[in-house]
mmCIF file of the N, C-alpha and C atoms, coordinates in Angstrom:
data_MODEL
# 
_entry.id   MODEL 
# 
loop_
_atom_site.group_PDB 
_atom_site.id 
_atom_site.type_symbol 
_atom_site.label_atom_id 
_atom_site.label_alt_id 
_atom_site.label_comp_id 
_atom_site.label_asym_id 
_atom_site.label_entity_id 
_atom_site.label_seq_id 
_atom_site.pdbx_PDB_ins_code 
_atom_site.Cartn_x 
_atom_site.Cartn_y 
_atom_site.Cartn_z 
_atom_site.occupancy 
_atom_site.B_iso_or_equiv 
_atom_site.pdbx_formal_charge 
_atom_site.auth_seq_id 
_atom_site.auth_comp_id 
_atom_site.auth_asym_id 
_atom_site.auth_atom_id 
_atom_site.pdbx_PDB_model_num 
ATOM 1   N N  . MET A 1 1  ? 0.688  -1.425 0.251   1.00 0.00 ? 1  MET A N  1 
ATOM 2   C CA . MET A 1 1  ? 0.446  -0.274 0.112   1.00 0.00 ? 1  MET A CA 1 
ATOM 3   C C  . MET A 1 1  ? 1.225  1.108  -0.328  1.00 0.00 ? 1  MET A C  1 
ATOM 4   N N  . VAL A 1 2  ? 0.550  2.313  -0.940  1.00 0.00 ? 2  VAL A N  1 
ATOM 5   C CA . VAL A 1 2  ? 1.444  3.172  -0.263  1.00 0.00 ? 2  VAL A CA 1 
ATOM 6   C C  . VAL A 1 2  ? 0.205  4.406  -0.755  1.00 0.00 ? 2  VAL A C  1 
ATOM 7   N N  . THR A 1 3  ? 0.056  5.488  0.811   1.00 0.00 ? 3  THR A N  1 
ATOM 8   C CA . THR A 1 3  ? -0.787 6.569  0.760   1.00 0.00 ? 3  THR A CA 1 
ATOM 9   C C  . THR A 1 3  ? -0.114 8.000  0.265   1.00 0.00 ? 3  THR A C  1 
ATOM 10  N N  . ILE A 1 4  ? -0.263 8.668  -0.680  1.00 0.00 ? 4  ILE A N  1 
ATOM 11  C CA . ILE A 1 4  ? -0.277 10.364 -1.636  1.00 0.00 ? 4  ILE A CA 1 
ATOM 12  C C  . ILE A 1 4  ? -0.666 10.769 -1.079  1.00 0.00 ? 4  ILE A C  1 
ATOM 13  N N  . VAL A 1 5  ? -0.262 12.357 -0.218  1.00 0.00 ? 5  VAL A N  1 
ATOM 14  C CA . VAL A 1 5  ? -0.490 13.089 0.816   1.00 0.00 ? 5  VAL A CA 1 
ATOM 15  C C  . VAL A 1 5  ? 0.366  14.382 -0.511  1.00 0.00 ? 5  VAL A C  1 
ATOM 16  N N  . GLY A 1 6  ? -0.081 14.897 -0.697  1.00 0.00 ? 6  GLY A N  1 
ATOM 17  C CA . GLY A 1 6  ? 0.970  16.169 -1.906  1.00 0.00 ? 6  GLY A CA 1 
ATOM 18  C C  . GLY A 1 6  ? 0.018  17.453 -2.201  1.00 0.00 ? 6  GLY A C  1 
ATOM 19  N N  . GLU A 1 7  ? 0.513  18.245 -2.306  1.00 0.00 ? 7  GLU A N  1 
ATOM 20  C CA . GLU A 1 7  ? 0.239  19.256 -2.699  1.00 0.00 ? 7  GLU A CA 1 
ATOM 21  C C  . GLU A 1 7  ? 0.430  20.060 -4.264  1.00 0.00 ? 7  GLU A C  1 
ATOM 22  N N  . ARG A 1 8  ? 0.753  21.245 -4.475  1.00 0.00 ? 8  ARG A N  1 
ATOM 23  C CA . ARG A 1 8  ? 0.485  21.722 -5.728  1.00 0.00 ? 8  ARG A CA 1 
ATOM 24  C C  . ARG A 1 8  ? 0.540  21.032 -7.460  1.00 0.00 ? 8  ARG A C  1 
ATOM 25  N N  . VAL A 1 9  ? -0.461 20.049 -7.045  1.00 0.00 ? 9  VAL A N  1 
ATOM 26  C CA . VAL A 1 9  ? -0.744 19.155 -8.566  1.00 0.00 ? 9  VAL A CA 1 
ATOM 27  C C  . VAL A 1 9  ? -1.689 21.185 -9.545  1.00 0.00 ? 9  VAL A C  1 
ATOM 28  N N  . ARG A 1 10 ? -2.073 20.872 -9.083  1.00 0.00 ? 10 ARG A N  1 
ATOM 29  C CA . ARG A 1 10 ? -2.831 21.710 -10.112 1.00 0.00 ? 10 ARG A CA 1 
ATOM 30  C C  . ARG A 1 10 ? -2.407 23.269 -11.015 1.00 0.00 ? 10 ARG A C  1 
ATOM 31  N N  . HIS A 1 11 ? -1.954 23.397 -9.230  1.00 0.00 ? 11 HIS A N  1 
ATOM 32  C CA . HIS A 1 11 ? -1.293 24.979 -8.987  1.00 0.00 ? 11 HIS A CA 1 
ATOM 33  C C  . HIS A 1 11 ? -0.216 24.962 -8.894  1.00 0.00 ? 11 HIS A C  1 
ATOM 34  N N  . ALA A 1 12 ? 0.449  26.177 -10.057 1.00 0.00 ? 12 ALA A N  1 
ATOM 35  C CA . ALA A 1 12 ? 2.570  25.185 -9.889  1.00 0.00 ? 12 ALA A CA 1 
ATOM 36  C C  . ALA A 1 12 ? 2.382  26.592 -8.341  1.00 0.00 ? 12 ALA A C  1 
ATOM 37  N N  . PRO A 1 13 ? 3.563  26.441 -7.579  1.00 0.00 ? 13 PRO A N  1 
ATOM 38  C CA . PRO A 1 13 ? 4.174  27.423 -6.685  1.00 0.00 ? 13 PRO A CA 1 
ATOM 39  C C  . PRO A 1 13 ? 4.432  28.878 -7.827  1.00 0.00 ? 13 PRO A C  1 
ATOM 40  N N  . TRP A 1 14 ? 3.539  30.022 -7.624  1.00 0.00 ? 14 TRP A N  1 
ATOM 41  C CA . TRP A 1 14 ? 4.047  31.400 -7.831  1.00 0.00 ? 14 TRP A CA 1 
ATOM 42  C C  . TRP A 1 14 ? 5.743  31.826 -8.302  1.00 0.00 ? 14 TRP A C  1 
ATOM 43  N N  . GLY A 1 15 ? 5.501  32.767 -9.288  1.00 0.00 ? 15 GLY A N  1 
ATOM 44  C CA . GLY A 1 15 ? 7.161  33.593 -8.557  1.00 0.00 ? 15 GLY A CA 1 
ATOM 45  C C  . GLY A 1 15 ? 6.594  34.736 -8.045  1.00 0.00 ? 15 GLY A C  1 
ATOM 46  N N  . VAL A 1 16 ? 7.746  35.298 -7.352  1.00 0.00 ? 16 VAL A N  1 
ATOM 47  C CA . VAL A 1 16 ? 7.653  37.121 -7.439  1.00 0.00 ? 16 VAL A CA 1 
ATOM 48  C C  . VAL A 1 16 ? 8.261  37.481 -7.581  1.00 0.00 ? 16 VAL A C  1 
ATOM 49  N N  . LYS A 1 17 ? 8.048  39.110 -7.283  1.00 0.00 ? 17 LYS A N  1 
ATOM 50  C CA . LYS A 1 17 ? 9.263  39.313 -8.461  1.00 0.00 ? 17 LYS A CA 1 
ATOM 51  C C  . LYS A 1 17 ? 9.769  40.084 -9.805  1.00 0.00 ? 17 LYS A C  1 
ATOM 52  N N  . GLY A 1 18 ? 8.601  39.319 -10.614 1.00 0.00 ? 18 GLY A N  1 
ATOM 53  C CA . GLY A 1 18 ? 8.412  38.965 -11.936 1.00 0.00 ? 18 GLY A CA 1 
ATOM 54  C C  . GLY A 1 18 ? 9.630  37.766 -12.694 1.00 0.00 ? 18 GLY A C  1 
ATOM 55  N N  . GLY A 1 19 ? 9.028  36.699 -11.270 1.00 0.00 ? 19 GLY A N  1 
ATOM 56  C CA . GLY A 1 19 ? 9.298  35.340 -11.025 1.00 0.00 ? 19 GLY A CA 1 
ATOM 57  C C  . GLY A 1 19 ? 8.474  34.613 -12.105 1.00 0.00 ? 19 GLY A C  1 
ATOM 58  N N  . LYS A 1 20 ? 8.741  33.385 -12.703 1.00 0.00 ? 20 LYS A N  1 
ATOM 59  C CA . LYS A 1 20 ? 8.536  32.591 -13.066 1.00 0.00 ? 20 LYS A CA 1 
ATOM 60  C C  . LYS A 1 20 ? 7.464  31.464 -12.728 1.00 0.00 ? 20 LYS A C  1 
ATOM 61  N N  . PRO A 1 21 ? 6.283  30.613 -12.806 1.00 0.00 ? 21 PRO A N  1 
ATOM 62  C CA . PRO A 1 21 ? 6.207  29.920 -11.535 1.00 0.00 ? 21 PRO A CA 1 
ATOM 63  C C  . PRO A 1 21 ? 6.875  28.423 -11.441 1.00 0.00 ? 21 PRO A C  1 
ATOM 64  N N  . GLY A 1 22 ? 6.625  28.552 -10.618 1.00 0.00 ? 22 GLY A N  1 
ATOM 65  C CA . GLY A 1 22 ? 7.440  26.805 -10.620 1.00 0.00 ? 22 GLY A CA 1 
ATOM 66  C C  . GLY A 1 22 ? 6.568  25.872 -11.195 1.00 0.00 ? 22 GLY A C  1 
ATOM 67  N N  . SER A 1 23 ? 6.978  24.330 -11.694 1.00 0.00 ? 23 SER A N  1 
ATOM 68  C CA . SER A 1 23 ? 6.144  23.272 -12.278 1.00 0.00 ? 23 SER A CA 1 
ATOM 69  C C  . SER A 1 23 ? 5.667  22.875 -10.872 1.00 0.00 ? 23 SER A C  1 
ATOM 70  N N  . CYS A 1 24 ? 4.451  22.715 -11.385 1.00 0.00 ? 24 CYS A N  1 
ATOM 71  C CA . CYS A 1 24 ? 3.579  21.475 -10.098 1.00 0.00 ? 24 CYS A CA 1 
ATOM 72  C C  . CYS A 1 24 ? 4.639  19.960 -10.470 1.00 0.00 ? 24 CYS A C  1 
ATOM 73  N N  . ALA A 1 25 ? 3.460  19.028 -9.151  1.00 0.00 ? 25 ALA A N  1 
ATOM 74  C CA . ALA A 1 25 ? 3.951  18.118 -8.160  1.00 0.00 ? 25 ALA A CA 1 
ATOM 75  C C  . ALA A 1 25 ? 3.071  17.434 -9.377  1.00 0.00 ? 25 ALA A C  1 
ATOM 76  N N  . ARG A 1 26 ? 3.859  15.647 -9.272  1.00 0.00 ? 26 ARG A N  1 
ATOM 77  C CA . ARG A 1 26 ? 3.273  14.690 -9.638  1.00 0.00 ? 26 ARG A CA 1 
ATOM 78  C C  . ARG A 1 26 ? 3.700  13.257 -9.218  1.00 0.00 ? 26 ARG A C  1 
ATOM 79  N N  . TYR A 1 27 ? 2.735  12.623 -9.410  1.00 0.00 ? 27 TYR A N  1 
ATOM 80  C CA . TYR A 1 27 ? 2.441  10.979 -8.769  1.00 0.00 ? 27 TYR A CA 1 
ATOM 81  C C  . TYR A 1 27 ? 2.524  10.448 -9.309  1.00 0.00 ? 27 TYR A C  1 
ATOM 82  N N  . SER A 1 28 ? 3.196  9.261  -9.493  1.00 0.00 ? 28 SER A N  1 
ATOM 83  C CA . SER A 1 28 ? 2.299  7.725  -10.389 1.00 0.00 ? 28 SER A CA 1 
ATOM 84  C C  . SER A 1 28 ? 2.971  6.800  -10.149 1.00 0.00 ? 28 SER A C  1 
ATOM 85  N N  . VAL A 1 29 ? 2.036  5.420  -10.421 1.00 0.00 ? 29 VAL A N  1 
ATOM 86  C CA . VAL A 1 29 ? 3.251  3.978  -9.811  1.00 0.00 ? 29 VAL A CA 1 
ATOM 87  C C  . VAL A 1 29 ? 3.454  3.657  -11.414 1.00 0.00 ? 29 VAL A C  1 
ATOM 88  N N  . ILE A 1 30 ? 4.290  2.977  -12.051 1.00 0.00 ? 30 ILE A N  1 
ATOM 89  C CA . ILE A 1 30 ? 4.716  1.779  -12.362 1.00 0.00 ? 30 ILE A CA 1 
ATOM 90  C C  . ILE A 1 30 ? 4.769  0.517  -12.301 1.00 0.00 ? 30 ILE A C  1 
ATOM 91  N N  . VAL A 1 31 ? 3.275  0.444  -12.870 1.00 0.00 ? 31 VAL A N  1 
ATOM 92  C CA . VAL A 1 31 ? 3.710  -1.694 -12.628 1.00 0.00 ? 31 VAL A CA 1 
ATOM 93  C C  . VAL A 1 31 ? 3.758  -2.202 -14.127 1.00 0.00 ? 31 VAL A C  1 
ATOM 94  N N  . GLU A 1 32 ? 4.106  -3.103 -14.354 1.00 0.00 ? 32 GLU A N  1 
ATOM 95  C CA . GLU A 1 32 ? 5.031  -3.647 -15.810 1.00 0.00 ? 32 GLU A CA 1 
ATOM 96  C C  . GLU A 1 32 ? 4.644  -2.899 -17.253 1.00 0.00 ? 32 GLU A C  1 
ATOM 97  N N  . GLY A 1 33 ? 5.725  -1.561 -16.486 1.00 0.00 ? 33 GLY A N  1 
ATOM 98  C CA . GLY A 1 33 ? 5.914  -0.839 -18.010 1.00 0.00 ? 33 GLY A CA 1 
ATOM 99  C C  . GLY A 1 33 ? 5.018  0.291  -18.219 1.00 0.00 ? 33 GLY A C  1 
ATOM 100 N N  . LYS A 1 34 ? 3.809  0.051  -17.238 1.00 0.00 ? 34 LYS A N  1 
ATOM 101 C CA . LYS A 1 34 ? 2.938  1.082  -17.459 1.00 0.00 ? 34 LYS A CA 1 
ATOM 102 C C  . LYS A 1 34 ? 1.873  2.171  -16.570 1.00 0.00 ? 34 LYS A C  1 
ATOM 103 N N  . GLU A 1 35 ? 2.310  3.759  -16.480 1.00 0.00 ? 35 GLU A N  1 
ATOM 104 C CA . GLU A 1 35 ? 2.819  3.862  -15.540 1.00 0.00 ? 35 GLU A CA 1 
ATOM 105 C C  . GLU A 1 35 ? 0.721  5.082  -15.217 1.00 0.00 ? 35 GLU A C  1 
ATOM 106 N N  . MET A 1 36 ? 0.538  4.321  -13.588 1.00 0.00 ? 36 MET A N  1 
ATOM 107 C CA . MET A 1 36 ? -0.140 5.576  -13.687 1.00 0.00 ? 36 MET A CA 1 
ATOM 108 C C  . MET A 1 36 ? -0.546 6.568  -12.544 1.00 0.00 ? 36 MET A C  1 
ATOM 109 N N  . LEU A 1 37 ? -1.141 7.340  -13.356 1.00 0.00 ? 37 LEU A N  1 
ATOM 110 C CA . LEU A 1 37 ? -1.250 9.128  -12.650 1.00 0.00 ? 37 LEU A CA 1 
ATOM 111 C C  . LEU A 1 37 ? -2.345 9.534  -11.824 1.00 0.00 ? 37 LEU A C  1 
ATOM 112 N N  . LEU A 1 38 ? -1.347 9.285  -9.875  1.00 0.00 ? 38 LEU A N  1 
ATOM 113 C CA . LEU A 1 38 ? -2.010 9.375  -9.318  1.00 0.00 ? 38 LEU A CA 1 
ATOM 114 C C  . LEU A 1 38 ? -2.179 10.290 -8.587  1.00 0.00 ? 38 LEU A C  1 
ATOM 115 N N  . ASP A 1 39 ? -3.621 11.133 -7.919  1.00 0.00 ? 39 ASP A N  1 
ATOM 116 C CA . ASP A 1 39 ? -3.555 12.057 -6.984  1.00 0.00 ? 39 ASP A CA 1 
ATOM 117 C C  . ASP A 1 39 ? -2.781 12.729 -6.177  1.00 0.00 ? 39 ASP A C  1 
ATOM 118 N N  . SER A 1 40 ? -3.115 13.808 -5.909  1.00 0.00 ? 40 SER A N  1 
ATOM 119 C CA . SER A 1 40 ? -2.637 14.170 -4.922  1.00 0.00 ? 40 SER A CA 1 
ATOM 120 C C  . SER A 1 40 ? -3.134 13.649 -3.355  1.00 0.00 ? 40 SER A C  1 
ATOM 121 N N  . LYS A 1 41 ? -4.015 13.548 -3.317  1.00 0.00 ? 41 LYS A N  1 
ATOM 122 C CA . LYS A 1 41 ? -4.725 12.293 -2.247  1.00 0.00 ? 41 LYS A CA 1 
ATOM 123 C C  . LYS A 1 41 ? -4.600 11.863 -2.113  1.00 0.00 ? 41 LYS A C  1 
ATOM 124 N N  . GLN A 1 42 ? -3.866 10.441 -1.835  1.00 0.00 ? 42 GLN A N  1 
ATOM 125 C CA . GLN A 1 42 ? -4.639 8.768  -2.643  1.00 0.00 ? 42 GLN A CA 1 
ATOM 126 C C  . GLN A 1 42 ? -3.786 8.195  -1.455  1.00 0.00 ? 42 GLN A C  1 
ATOM 127 N N  . THR A 1 43 ? -4.884 6.559  -1.638  1.00 0.00 ? 43 THR A N  1 
ATOM 128 C CA . THR A 1 43 ? -3.865 5.392  -1.462  1.00 0.00 ? 43 THR A CA 1 
ATOM 129 C C  . THR A 1 43 ? -4.271 4.227  -2.113  1.00 0.00 ? 43 THR A C  1 
ATOM 130 N N  . VAL A 1 44 ? -2.961 3.811  -2.515  1.00 0.00 ? 44 VAL A N  1 
ATOM 131 C CA . VAL A 1 44 ? -3.009 2.697  -3.440  1.00 0.00 ? 44 VAL A CA 1 
ATOM 132 C C  . VAL A 1 44 ? -3.049 1.400  -3.510  1.00 0.00 ? 44 VAL A C  1 
ATOM 133 N N  . ARG A 1 45 ? -2.892 0.011  -3.659  1.00 0.00 ? 45 ARG A N  1 
ATOM 134 C CA . ARG A 1 45 ? -2.411 -1.166 -3.857  1.00 0.00 ? 45 ARG A CA 1 
ATOM 135 C C  . ARG A 1 45 ? -1.740 -0.744 -4.703  1.00 0.00 ? 45 ARG A C  1 
ATOM 136 N N  . VAL A 1 46 ? -0.082 -1.615 -4.124  1.00 0.00 ? 46 VAL A N  1 
ATOM 137 C CA . VAL A 1 46 ? 0.860  -1.393 -5.293  1.00 0.00 ? 46 VAL A CA 1 
ATOM 138 C C  . VAL A 1 46 ? 1.694  -2.745 -4.894  1.00 0.00 ? 46 VAL A C  1 
ATOM 139 N N  . PRO A 1 47 ? 1.461  -3.406 -6.754  1.00 0.00 ? 47 PRO A N  1 
ATOM 140 C CA . PRO A 1 47 ? 2.187  -4.940 -5.818  1.00 0.00 ? 47 PRO A CA 1 
ATOM 141 C C  . PRO A 1 47 ? 4.102  -4.355 -5.979  1.00 0.00 ? 47 PRO A C  1 
ATOM 142 N N  . ALA A 1 48 ? 4.041  -5.879 -5.499  1.00 0.00 ? 48 ALA A N  1 
ATOM 143 C CA . ALA A 1 48 ? 5.805  -5.967 -5.245  1.00 0.00 ? 48 ALA A CA 1 
ATOM 144 C C  . ALA A 1 48 ? 6.387  -5.593 -6.874  1.00 0.00 ? 48 ALA A C  1 
ATOM 145 N N  . HIS A 1 49 ? 7.275  -4.586 -6.928  1.00 0.00 ? 49 HIS A N  1 
ATOM 146 C CA . HIS A 1 49 ? 8.506  -4.609 -7.295  1.00 0.00 ? 49 HIS A CA 1 
ATOM 147 C C  . HIS A 1 49 ? 7.784  -3.326 -8.747  1.00 0.00 ? 49 HIS A C  1 
ATOM 148 N N  . SER A 1 50 ? 6.888  -2.570 -7.981  1.00 0.00 ? 50 SER A N  1 
ATOM 149 C CA . SER A 1 50 ? 6.449  -1.579 -9.136  1.00 0.00 ? 50 SER A CA 1 
ATOM 150 C C  . SER A 1 50 ? 7.272  -0.761 -8.720  1.00 0.00 ? 50 SER A C  1 
ATOM 151 N N  . VAL A 1 51 ? 7.339  0.549  -9.530  1.00 0.00 ? 51 VAL A N  1 
ATOM 152 C CA . VAL A 1 51 ? 7.638  2.169  -9.224  1.00 0.00 ? 51 VAL A CA 1 
ATOM 153 C C  . VAL A 1 51 ? 6.903  2.489  -8.560  1.00 0.00 ? 51 VAL A C  1 
ATOM 154 N N  . ILE A 1 52 ? 7.487  3.752  -7.222  1.00 0.00 ? 52 ILE A N  1 
ATOM 155 C CA . ILE A 1 52 ? 6.311  4.841  -6.990  1.00 0.00 ? 52 ILE A CA 1 
ATOM 156 C C  . ILE A 1 52 ? 7.489  6.027  -7.369  1.00 0.00 ? 52 ILE A C  1 
ATOM 157 N N  . ARG A 1 53 ? 6.982  7.182  -8.548  1.00 0.00 ? 53 ARG A N  1 
ATOM 158 C CA . ARG A 1 53 ? 7.775  7.867  -9.036  1.00 0.00 ? 53 ARG A CA 1 
ATOM 159 C C  . ARG A 1 53 ? 6.693  9.299  -8.250  1.00 0.00 ? 53 ARG A C  1 
ATOM 160 N N  . ILE A 1 54 ? 8.030  9.546  -7.553  1.00 0.00 ? 54 ILE A N  1 
ATOM 161 C CA . ILE A 1 54 ? 7.390  10.976 -7.422  1.00 0.00 ? 54 ILE A CA 1 
ATOM 162 C C  . ILE A 1 54 ? 8.202  12.501 -7.771  1.00 0.00 ? 54 ILE A C  1 
ATOM 163 N N  . MET A 1 55 ? 7.246  13.154 -8.174  1.00 0.00 ? 55 MET A N  1 
ATOM 164 C CA . MET A 1 55 ? 8.436  14.169 -9.126  1.00 0.00 ? 55 MET A CA 1 
ATOM 165 C C  . MET A 1 55 ? 7.846  15.898 -8.194  1.00 0.00 ? 55 MET A C  1 
ATOM 166 N N  . THR A 1 56 ? 8.652  16.421 -7.154  1.00 0.00 ? 56 THR A N  1 
ATOM 167 C CA . THR A 1 56 ? 7.739  17.786 -6.225  1.00 0.00 ? 56 THR A CA 1 
ATOM 168 C C  . THR A 1 56 ? 7.743  18.410 -6.549  1.00 0.00 ? 56 THR A C  1 
ATOM 169 N N  . PRO A 1 57 ? 6.387  19.346 -6.745  1.00 0.00 ? 57 PRO A N  1 
ATOM 170 C CA . PRO A 1 57 ? 6.844  20.924 -6.851  1.00 0.00 ? 57 PRO A CA 1 
ATOM 171 C C  . PRO A 1 57 ? 7.874  21.786 -7.311  1.00 0.00 ? 57 PRO A C  1 
ATOM 172 N N  . GLY A 1 58 ? 8.126  21.980 -8.245  1.00 0.00 ? 58 GLY A N  1 
ATOM 173 C CA . GLY A 1 58 ? 9.564  22.882 -8.324  1.00 0.00 ? 58 GLY A CA 1 
ATOM 174 C C  . GLY A 1 58 ? 9.143  24.678 -7.495  1.00 0.00 ? 58 GLY A C  1 
ATOM 175 N N  . GLY A 1 59 ? 10.287 25.596 -6.603  1.00 0.00 ? 59 GLY A N  1 
ATOM 176 C CA . GLY A 1 59 ? 9.855  26.849 -6.298  1.00 0.00 ? 59 GLY A CA 1 
ATOM 177 C C  . GLY A 1 59 ? 9.527  27.426 -7.042  1.00 0.00 ? 59 GLY A C  1 
ATOM 178 N N  . GLY A 1 60 ? 8.575  28.625 -7.164  1.00 0.00 ? 60 GLY A N  1 
ATOM 179 C CA . GLY A 1 60 ? 9.183  29.594 -8.265  1.00 0.00 ? 60 GLY A CA 1 
ATOM 180 C C  . GLY A 1 60 ? 10.078 30.493 -7.898  1.00 0.00 ? 60 GLY A C  1 
ATOM 181 N N  . GLY A 1 61 ? 9.542  31.197 -9.184  1.00 0.00 ? 61 GLY A N  1 
ATOM 182 C CA . GLY A 1 61 ? 11.106 32.368 -9.638  1.00 0.00 ? 61 GLY A CA 1 
ATOM 183 C C  . GLY A 1 61 ? 11.537 33.468 -8.558  1.00 0.00 ? 61 GLY A C  1 
ATOM 184 N N  . TYR A 1 62 ? 12.541 34.267 -8.866  1.00 0.00 ? 62 TYR A N  1 
ATOM 185 C CA . TYR A 1 62 ? 12.894 35.589 -8.351  1.00 0.00 ? 62 TYR A CA 1 
ATOM 186 C C  . TYR A 1 62 ? 13.048 36.345 -8.652  1.00 0.00 ? 62 TYR A C  1 
ATOM 187 N N  . GLY A 1 63 ? 12.376 37.446 -9.000  1.00 0.00 ? 63 GLY A N  1 
ATOM 188 C CA . GLY A 1 63 ? 13.149 38.895 -10.395 1.00 0.00 ? 63 GLY A CA 1 
ATOM 189 C C  . GLY A 1 63 ? 13.141 38.505 -11.409 1.00 0.00 ? 63 GLY A C  1 
ATOM 190 N N  . SER A 1 64 ? 12.868 39.258 -12.325 1.00 0.00 ? 64 SER A N  1 
ATOM 191 C CA . SER A 1 64 ? 13.083 38.472 -13.766 1.00 0.00 ? 64 SER A CA 1 
ATOM 192 C C  . SER A 1 64 ? 14.445 37.361 -14.045 1.00 0.00 ? 64 SER A C  1 
ATOM 193 N N  . PRO A 1 65 ? 13.761 36.952 -15.386 1.00 0.00 ? 65 PRO A N  1 
ATOM 194 C CA . PRO A 1 65 ? 14.347 35.946 -15.284 1.00 0.00 ? 65 PRO A CA 1 
ATOM 195 C C  . PRO A 1 65 ? 16.117 36.498 -16.334 1.00 0.00 ? 65 PRO A C  1 
ATOM 196 N N  . GLU A 1 66 ? 15.753 37.684 -17.325 1.00 0.00 ? 66 GLU A N  1 
ATOM 197 C CA . GLU A 1 66 ? 16.591 38.426 -17.939 1.00 0.00 ? 66 GLU A CA 1 
ATOM 198 C C  . GLU A 1 66 ? 17.728 38.922 -17.262 1.00 0.00 ? 66 GLU A C  1 
# 
């Protein structure tokens, strides 16, 4: 079993003072080569030898990127 309790799946972290937003989080389980996306708050039964992929949200930028 795996339980995901995450944030920032739909709305990326914001930037400040002209900085660009960061990236959204993404959670998935890979079973026999097939990837299944998970919700940000979910519990699922995962077969042995599966891969759990957790991509945390990236922080937003600070200041103009130029």
